[in-house]
Every structure is written in C-alpha cells, then in structure tokens.
C-alpha positions in Angstrom: 0.3 0.0 0.0 1.4 3.4 -0.7 0.0 6.7 1.3 0.8 10.1 0.0 2.6 12.4 2.5 3.1 15.9 2.1 3.8 17.2 -1.1 6.4 15.2 -2.2 6.6 12.5 -0.6 4.9 9.1 -0.2 4.7 5.5 2.4 4.8 2.5 1.4 3.8 -0.4 3.8 5.8 -3.5 3.2 7.7 -6.3 4.9 11.3 -5.5 4.8 12.0 -2.0 4.8 15.4 -2.1 4.0 16.0 -4.3 1.4 12.8 -2.8 -0.1 14.7 0.9 0.3 17.8 -0.8 -1.1 16.4 -2.4 -4.2 14.8 0.9 -4.7 17.6 3.4 -4.6 19.1 1.1 -6.7 15.8 1.3 -9.7 16.1 5.1 -9.2 20.4 5.3 -9.6 20.0 2.9 -12.9 17.0 5.5 -14.1 19.4 8.4 -13.8 16.9 10.1 -11.3 17.2 13.0 -8.9 18.6 11.6 -5.2 15.8 10.3 -3.2 15.3 10.7 0.8 14.5 6.8 1.6 13.8 6.5 5.3 13.3 2.4 6.3 11.1 2.5 9.2 9.5 -1.0 11.1 6.9 -1.7 8.5 7.2 1.0 6.1 9.6 2.9 3.8 9.1 7.1 3.6 10.0 8.2 0.1 10.7 11.8 -0.5 11.5 13.2 -3.8 13.2 16.4 -4.3 10.7 18.1 -5.8 6.9 17.9 -5.9 7.3 17.1 -9.9 9.7 14.5 -9.2 7.5 12.3 -7.2 5.6 10.2 -9.6 8.5 9.1 -11.6 9.9 8.0 -8.3 6.3 6.0 -7.7 6.6 4.6 -11.1 9.8 2.5 -9.6 7.5 0.8 -6.9 5.5 -1.8 -8.8 7.1 -5.3 -7.8 9.3 -4.1 -5.0 8.7 -6.8 -2.7 9.1 -9.4 -5.2 12.3 -8.6 -6.6 13.2 -8.2 -2.9 12.1 -12.0 -2.7 14.1 -12.8 -5.5 17.2 -10.7 -4.8 20.1 -13.2 -3.6 20.5 -13.4 0.0 24.5 -12.7 0.1 24.6 -9.5 -1.2 24.0 -7.7 2.1 27.1 -6.2 4.2 27.8 -8.3 7.1 29.2 -6.5 10.5 30.6 -8.7 13.2 30.7 -7.0 16.9 32.9 -8.5 19.3 30.5 -8.6 22.9 31.2 -8.8 26.4 28.0 -10.5 28.1 28.9 -8.7 31.2 25.1 -6.6 31.2 23.6 -5.8 34.2 20.2 -7.2 33.0 21.6 -10.3 31.8 20.9 -12.4 35.1 17.1 -10.4 35.1 16.8 -11.8 31.1 17.2 -15.1 32.2 14.9 -15.6 34.7 12.2 -13.9 33.0 13.0 -16.1 30.1 13.7 -19.1 32.4 16.8 -19.7 30.3 20.3 -19.9 31.7 22.7 -17.4 31.3 24.8 -19.0 29.0 21.8 -20.1 27.1 20.7 -16.4 27.0 24.2 -15.7 25.8 24.1 -18.9 23.3 21.0 -17.7 21.8 21.9 -13.9 21.0 25.2 -14.5 19.4 23.9 -17.8 17.1 21.2 -15.1 15.3 22.3 -13.6 12.4 20.7 -9.8 12.7 19.6 -7.2 10.1 19.3 -3.6 10.3 16.0 -2.5 9.5 16.2 1.0 10.7 17.7 3.5 12.7 16.4 6.4 14.9 16.8 7.5 18.6 20.2 8.2 18.3 22.4 9.0 15.2 23.9 5.6 15.3 21.8 3.6 16.7 19.9 0.8 14.6 17.2 -1.8 15.5 18.5 -5.2 15.0 15.6 -7.4 13.7 16.1 -11.3 14.2 15.6 -11.4 18.1 15.2 -15.2 18.9 11.4 -15.0 20.2 12.2 -16.6 23.8 14.8 -13.1 24.1 11.4 -10.8 23.2 10.7 -8.8 26.3 9.4 -5.5 27.1 11.5 -2.5 28.1 12.5 -2.5 31.6 9.9 -0.7 33.9 11.8 2.3 35.0 14.6 3.3 32.1 17.9 3.9 33.5 19.4 7.8 32.8 22.8 6.5 31.5 23.2 3.7 29.2 27.1 3.4 28.9 27.9 3.5 25.3 28.6 0.3 23.5 25.5 -1.4 25.9 24.2 -4.3 23.9 20.6 -4.4 24.4 16.9 -6.3 23.5 13.7 -5.1 23.8 10.0 -6.3 22.3 11.1 -8.0 19.1 14.9 -6.1 18.9 18.3 -5.9 19.9 20.4 -3.1 19.3 23.5 -1.3 20.5 23.5 1.9 22.0 26.1 4.0 19.9 27.0 7.0 22.8 26.2 7.3 26.5 22.3 7.8 26.9 19.0 7.6 28.9 17.4 4.1 28.0 14.9 1.7 28.8 16.4 -1.6 27.2 17.5 -4.8 29.3 21.5 -4.5 29.1 23.1 -8.0 28.1 26.5 -6.9 27.1 29.1 -4.6 26.1 31.1 -3.9 23.2 33.6 -1.9 21.9 33.2 -1.2 18.5 32.3 2.3 16.9 29.1 2.6 16.0 28.6 6.3 15.1 32.1 8.5 14.0 31.0 11.4 12.2 34.7 12.1 10.6 34.3 8.6 9.4 33.0 7.8 6.2 30.4 6.8 6.2 29.5 8.3 9.8 27.5 4.7 11.0 28.2 1.3 11.1 25.3 0.1 10.8 23.2 1.1 7.9 19.7 0.0 6.9 19.9 -3.5 5.5 23.4 -4.6 7.1 23.7 -7.8 8.4 24.7 -8.2 12.0 27.1 -10.5 14.1 27.0 -11.2 18.1 30.7 -12.7 18.7 31.2 -13.3 22.6 34.3 -12.7 24.1 
C-alpha cells in the first residue's frame, strides 16, 4: 500500500523495509533520477522526492519491489561482526524472566544473524531484527538515566547497540567496544539499514 505524505512524499507499507529501500535505491540510480531520501521504518519506507514534480517518476519504480526483494540473492548485504562481552547488568534478569540459564541467553543472542531494519533514537542507533522469540521482553519498567556507550541490549522484538551514552530502557546484555557512530568516518554510522550483524562473545 502507498500513502501520500505531504506534497513530495509517499509512505510504502512493506514487510522488509531495509531491503525494499536498498532495491529502490538501485532502481533510482539505474533510471538516472535525482536522489531521493529513503527512510526505512519498522514496516514502512518513507520516500521523499527532491521536488513535488519528481515524485511520480519515483513511484513508477515501486511496482514489484517486494517481489524483487524476495528474488534477490541473500548474500548481497554487508555483514558486520561485533565482539561482545556478555557482562550486562540485566543478563541475569533476562535469564530469570525467560526461564533460561545465563549461558543459554548468551548462546541464543549470539547465534543469530540480525538485520538492521531502520535507524533512529540517536545517530548510529540501529534497530536489529531477528531476535529469537525466547529473548523478546518488554522494556524495563524504569528506564536508566545513563546507559554506557557500546551497551548491547534487547527490547520487544529488537536488539541494538547504544552508540553513545544516553538514557535508555532496554535490557542490557553486554558491551562492545565497536564504534557505532563517528562523524569523522565515511559513512559515519557503522550499521546502515540492510546491514547484517553478528555478535561474537569474547
């Protein structure tokens, strides 16, 4: 489904937003159109044309996007491995809430290949999908006022890494020393939508 947003935007509802955005970027480049802003969300992609007149040309490329995503080779995405010390203050809490041993929580979390679905909250903060159902827990009832940079956390159906110190209510499983966001780096964010992510216990 496509919904118009303002004079130069449209919202695409789709099952794989990051992958849909990636294929749409390729189509835009192949068509030689002006660059558009594509913003993946949890179940949508926001398409913003440079001008109102340019929107119809962009929307003409949307037909068959999800079919193209399904047919695309599965090994094309960039993959990043993040070393993690599973020493988070909520690790035992998560184990108790899920009925799992601490070692099993770590094994489950690290055994999955995640996908960066969309970014938000803070620069470099990527919402990673693929969290095993056993580890899907609500946010903490009382958010922390300070979550250290590099904290690896879970909440709801997502896992993520806090790129900088900030308040937060996710359940903290461990820490990584990977730099998730560096304004002096190109690209500044380590995890872009569509990136595959593995966590490696250390």
